[in-house]
TORKE-338323 format. One record per residue: residue in one letter; x, y, z of N, C-alpha, C in turn. Coordinates in steps of 0.2 Angstrom, whole numbers, padded with zeros to 4 digits, always signed. Example, Ala and Ser with C-alpha at 12.3 -4.5 7.8 and 13.67 -1.06 7.14 Angstrom:
a+0066-0028+0039+0062-0022+0039+0066-0016+0039 s+0064-0011+0035+0068-0005+0036+0064+0000+0039 
END
This chain:
m+0036-0464-0212+0031-0466-0207+0032-0462-0201 p+0026-0460-0198+0027-0456-0192+0029-0460-0186 k+0033-0456-0183+0037-0459-0177+0032-0460-0171 k+0032-0465-0168+0027-0466-0162+0030-0462-0156 k+0026-0459-0152+0029-0456-0146+0029-0461-0141 s+0034-0461-0137+0034-0465-0132+0032-0462-0125 k+0031-0466-0120+0028-0463-0114+0034-0458-0111 l+0040-0460-0113+0045-0456-0110+0045-0449-0114 d+0044-0449-0120+0043-0443-0124+0038-0439-0121 k+0032-0442-0119+0026-0438-0117+0028-0435-0110 d+0032-0439-0106+0033-0436-0099+0038-0431-0100 h+0043-0431-0105+0048-0426-0106+0045-0420-0108 k+0040-0421-0113+0036-0415-0115+0032-0411-0110 s+0029-0415-0106+0025-0412-0100+0030-0409-0095 d+0036-0411-0094+0041-0407-0090+0043-0401-0093 d+0044-0401-0100+0046-0395-0103+0040-0389-0102 n+0034-0391-0103+0028-0387-0102+0028-0384-0095 d+0029-0389-0090+0029-0386-0083+0035-0381-0082 v+0041-0382-0085+0046-0378-0084+0045-0371-0088 v+0042-0372-0093+0040-0366-0097+0034-0362-0093 d+0030-0366-0090+0024-0362-0086+0028-0359-0080 i+0032-0363-0077+0036-0360-0071+0040-0354-0072 e+0043-0354-0078+0047-0349-0080+0043-0343-0082 l+0037-0344-0085+0032-0339-0087+0029-0336-0081 e+0028-0340-0076+0026-0337-0069+0031-0333-0066 d+0037-0335-0066+0043-0331-0064+0043-0324-0067 v+0043-0325-0074+0043-0318-0078+0037-0314-0076 e+0031-0317-0076+0025-0312-0074+0026-0309-0067 e+0029-0313-0063+0030-0311-0056+0035-0306-0056 h+0040-0307-0059+0046-0302-0060+0043-0295-0063 i+0039-0296-0069+0037-0290-0072+0032-0287-0067 g+0028-0290-0064+0023-0288-0059+0026-0284-0054 s+0032-0287-0051+0036-0283-0046+0039-0277-0049 k+0042-0277-0055+0045-0271-0058+0039-0266-0059 l+0034-0268-0062+0028-0264-0063+0026-0260-0057 a+0025-0264-0051+0023-0261-0045+0029-0256-0043 d+0035-0258-0044+0040-0253-0042+0040-0246-0046 v+0039-0247-0053+0038-0242-0057+0032-0237-0055 k+0026-0241-0054+0020-0237-0052+0022-0233-0045 q+0025-0236-0040+0027-0233-0034+0031-0227-0035 k+0036-0228-0040+0041-0222-0041+0037-0217-0045 l+0033-0219-0049+0028-0214-0053+0024-0210-0048 l+0021-0213-0043+0017-0210-0038+0021-0205-0034 l+0027-0207-0032+0032-0203-0028+0034-0197-0032 c+0035-0198-0039+0037-0192-0043+0031-0187-0044 k+0025-0190-0044+0019-0186-0045+0018-0182-0038 n+0019-0185-0033+0019-0181-0026+0024-0176-0025 e+0031-0178-0027+0036-0173-0027+0035-0167-0032 r+0032-0169-0038+0030-0163-0043+0025-0159-0040 q+0020-0162-0037+0015-0157-0034+0018-0153-0028 e+0022-0156-0024+0025-0152-0018+0029-0146-0021 y+0033-0148-0026+0037-0143-0029+0033-0137-0032 l+0027-0139-0036+0023-0135-0039+0019-0130-0034 d+0017-0133-0028+0014-0130-0023+0019-0125-0020 g+0025-0127-0018+0030-0123-0015+0032-0117-0020 w+0032-0118-0026+0034-0113-0031+0028-0108-0031 q+0022-0110-0032+0016-0106-0032+0016-0102-0025 r+0017-0105-0020+0017-0101-0013+0023-0096-0013 e+0029-0098-0015+0034-0093-0016+0033-0087-0020 r+0030-0089-0026+0028-0084-0031+0023-0079-0028 a+0018-0081-0024+0013-0077-0021+0016-0073-0016 e+0021-0076-0012+0024-0072-0006+0028-0067-0009 f+0032-0068-0015+0036-0063-0018+0031-0057-0021 a+0026-0059-0024+0021-0054-0026+0019-0050-0020 n+0017-0053-0015+0015-0049-0009+0021-0045-0006 y+0027-0047-0006+0033-0044-0004+0034-0037-0008 k+0033-0038-0015+0034-0032-0019+0028-0027-0018 i+0022-0029-0017+0017-0025-0015+0018-0021-0009 a+0021-0025-0004+0022-0022+0003+0028-0017+0002 q+0033-0018-0002+0039-0014-0003+0037-0007-0007 e+0032-0008-0012+0030-0002-0015+0026+0002-0010 k+0022-0001-0006+0018+0003-0001+0022+0007+0003 a+0028+0003+0006+0032+0006+0011+0036+0012+0007 r+0038+0011+0001+0042+0016-0002+0037+0022-0003 g+0031+0021-0005+0026+0026-0005+0025+0030+0001 e+0025+0026+0007+0024+0029+0013+0030+0034+0015 v+0036+0031+0014+0042+0035+0015+0042+0041+0011 s+0041+0040+0005+0041+0046+0000+0036+0051+0003 k+0030+0049+0005+0025+0054+0007+0027+0057+0013 y+0031+0054+0018+0033+0057+0024+0039+0062+0023 i+0043+0060+0018+0049+0064+0017+0046+0071+0014 t+0041+0070+0009+0038+0076+0006+0035+0080+0011 e+0031+0077+0015+0028+0081+0021+0032+0084+0025 d+0038+0081+0027+0043+0084+0031+0046+0090+0028 v+0048+0090+0021+0051+0095+0018+0046+0101+0017 l+0039+0100+0016+0034+0105+0015+0033+0108+0022 l+0033+0104+0027+0032+0107+0034+0038+0113+0036 k+0044+0111+0033+0049+0116+0034+0048+0123+0030 f+0044+0123+0025+0042+0129+0022+0036+0133+0024 l+0033+0130+0029+0027+0133+0032+0029+0140+0035 p+0035+0141+0038+0037+0148+0040+0038+0153+0035 v+0040+0150+0029+0041+0155+0023+0034+0157+0021 l+0029+0152+0021+0022+0155+0019+0019+0160+0024 d+0021+0158+0030+0019+0163+0036+0022+0170+0034 s+0028+0170+0032+0031+0177+0031+0028+0180+0025 f+0026+0176+0020+0022+0179+0014+0015+0182+0017 d+0012+0178+0021+0005+0180+0024+0006+0186+0028 m+0011+0187+0032+0012+0193+0036+0013+0199+0031 a+0017+0198+0026+0019+0204+0022+0012+0206+0018 f+0008+0201+0016+0002+0203+0013-0003+0206+0017 s-0003+0204+0024-0008+0206+0028-0008+0214+0030 n-0002+0216+0029-0001+0224+0030-0002+0227+0024 k-0009+0228+0022-0011+0231+0016-0008+0237+0014 e-0008+0242+0019-0005+0249+0018+0002+0248+0016 a+0006+0245+0019+0013+0244+0017+0014+0240+0011 w+0010+0235+0010+0010+0231+0004+0009+0235-0003 e+0004+0240-0002+0002+0244-0008+0007+0249-0009 r+0011+0251-0005+0017+0256-0006+0022+0253-0010 v+0023+0246-0010+0028+0243-0013+0027+0244-0021 d+0033+0244-0025+0032+0245-0032+0028+0239-0035 k+0023+0241-0039+0018+0237-0042+0021+0231-0045 n+0027+0232-0050+0030+0226-0053+0033+0221-0048 w+0036+0224-0043+0039+0220-0038+0034+0216-0034 r+0029+0219-0032+0023+0216-0029+0020+0210-0033 i+0019+0211-0039+0016+0206-0044+0021+0200-0044 g+0027+0202-0044+0032+0196-0045+0032+0192-0038 v+0032+0195-0032+0032+0192-0026+0025+0188-0025 e+0020+0191-0027+0013+0187-0027+0013+0181-0032 h+0017+0182-0037+0017+0176-0042+0022+0170-0039 i+0027+0172-0036+0031+0167-0032+0027+0164-0027 y+0023+0167-0023+0019+0165-0018+0014+0160-0021 s+0011+0162-0026+0006+0158-0030+0009+0151-0032 q+0015+0151-0035+0019+0145-0037+0020+0141-0031 m+0022+0144-0026+0024+0140-0020+0018+0136-0017 f+0013+0140-0016+0007+0137-0013+0004+0132-0018 s+0005+0133-0025+0002+0128-0029+0006+0121-0028 i+0012+0121-0026+0016+0115-0025+0013+0112-0019 f+0011+0116-0014+0008+0113-0008+0001+0110-0009 e-0003+0114-0013-0010+0111-0015-0009+0104-0019 q-0004+0104-0023-0003+0098-0027-0001+0092-0022 s+0002+0094-0017+0004+0089-0012-0001+0087-0007 g-0007+0090-0008-0013+0089-0003-0013+0093+0003 i-0009+0098+0003-0009+0103+0009-0013+0109+0008 l-0018+0110+0012-0023+0115+0011-0023+0119+0018 k-0025+0126+0017-0025+0130+0022-0031+0129+0027 i-0030+0131+0033-0036+0132+0038-0036+0139+0039 d-0040+0143+0036-0040+0150+0036-0047+0154+0036 e-0052+0150+0037-0059+0152+0037-0061+0156+0043 i-0064+0162+0043-0067+0165+0048-0074+0164+0048 d-0077+0166+0054-0085+0166+0055-0087+0159+0054 v-0083+0154+0056-0085+0147+0057-0084+0145+0064 d-0087+0139+0066-0087+0137+0073-0079+0135+0075 f-0077+0137+0081-0071+0135+0083-0071+0127+0084 d-0066+0124+0081-0065+0117+0082-0058+0115+0085 p-0057+0112+0091-0050+0112+0093-0046+0107+0089 i-0049+0103+0085-0044+0099+0080-0041+0104+0075 y-0044+0109+0073-0041+0113+0068-0039+0120+0070 h-0041+0122+0076-0040+0128+0079-0036+0128+0085 q-0032+0133+0086-0029+0134+0093-0031+0142+0095 s-0035+0142+0100-0037+0149+0103-0031+0153+0106 v-0030+0159+0103-0025+0163+0107-0028+0168+0111 e-0034+0170+0109-0038+0175+0113-0045+0174+0112 t-0049+0176+0117-0057+0176+0117-0059+0183+0117 i-0063+0185+0113-0066+0192+0113-0073+0191+0115 d-0075+0195+0119-0082+0195+0122-0087+0198+0116 t-0093+0195+0116-0098+0197+0111-0105+0197+0115 k-0109+0202+0113-0116+0202+0115-0121+0198+0111 n-0118+0196+0105-0122+0193+0100-0121+0185+0101 k-0127+0182+0103-0127+0175+0105-0125+0170+0099 e-0127+0172+0093-0126+0168+0087-0118+0168+0086 d-0114+0173+0088-0107+0173+0087-0103+0169+0092 d-0106+0166+0097-0103+0163+0102-0099+0157+0099 g-0092+0156+0101-0089+0151+0098-0086+0151+0091 k-0088+0157+0088-0086+0158+0081-0079+0161+0080 i-0075+0160+0075-0069+0162+0074-0070+0170+0071 l-0066+0174+0075-0066+0181+0073-0061+0183+0068 s-0055+0180+0070-0049+0182+0065-0044+0176+0066 i-0040+0176+0060-0034+0171+0060-0028+0175+0062 e-0024+0173+0067-0018+0176+0068-0012+0172+0065 s-0013+0166+0064-0008+0162+0059-0012+0156+0056 v-0011+0156+0049-0015+0151+0046-0012+0144+0048 g-0017+0139+0048-0016+0132+0049-0016+0128+0043 y-0014+0122+0043-0013+0118+0037-0015+0111+0039 i-0019+0108+0034-0021+0101+0034-0018+0097+0028 i-0017+0091+0028-0014+0087+0023-0019+0082+0021 k-0021+0081+0015-0025+0076+0012-0021+0072+0007 s-0020+0066+0007-0017+0062+0002-0022+0060-0004 a-0019+0060-0010-0023+0058-0015-0027+0052-0014 g-0033+0052-0015-0037+0046-0014-0039+0044-0007 d-0036+0048-0002-0038+0046+0005-0044+0051+0007 t-0048+0048+0011-0053+0052+0014-0051+0055+0020 d-0045+0053+0023-0043+0055+0029-0039+0062+0028 e-0039+0066+0033-0035+0072+0033-0031+0072+0040 r-0025+0075+0040-0022+0076+0046-0020+0083+0046 v-0020+0086+0052-0019+0093+0054-0011+0093+0055 l-0008+0097+0050-0001+0098+0051+0001+0103+0056 r-0004+0108+0056-0003+0114+0061-0010+0117+0062 p-0012+0118+0068-0019+0121+0069-0018+0128+0067 a-0024+0131+0065-0024+0139+0064-0024+0142+0071 r-0020+0147+0072-0020+0151+0078-0026+0157+0077 v-0031+0157+0082-0037+0161+0080-0039+0165+0087 k-0043+0170+0085-0046+0173+0090-0054+0171+0090 v-0057+0170+0096-0063+0167+0096-0068+0171+0100 f-0074+0172+0097-0080+0176+0101-0082+0171+0107 s-0083+0175+0112-0086+0172+0118-0092+0176+0120 y-0098+0173+0120-0104+0177+0122-0105+0178+0129 k-0106+0185+0130-0107+0187+0137-0113+0191+0137 k-0117+0190+0142-0124+0194+0143-0123+0201+0145 
END
């Protein structure tokens, strides 16, 4: 036969439910608190991760820019060293030009020896051209103080010749770097210039 529940049993059972409810609330509150802590830590980790990622990307970009700047600087140094060495050889080219300009004496030199010297000059000037160095040696063009240095003016009665280059006393040189539109005068040509007189 089923046992009858007493009022005391009912009250006791009700207290157990209350305790369970209170314990369950405590557990939920504890879990909620822990979950909030975990969420906060996760958010902190995400922020730190983003900070590290941003810093790494910034450092990577700065390093790439540094490498580009170093390459450019090395290229500039190399260019100036090459230019300096070639400038020191300009007097040698002048000596060749002086030897070639005296046609009469040059023609008297043994032909084979002359061909050899002309070949050496050609090879040397080829190196200059490959380095972007070109001559300023045109005559019958307008005098330009950027490219020319006047050593003498020669009177002329022809108005059209006024300010034109009559002769080159020593060749000038400009340098153009590959890909550059700029050119720099290494040494102006020393020239004689016509001056119109009535």
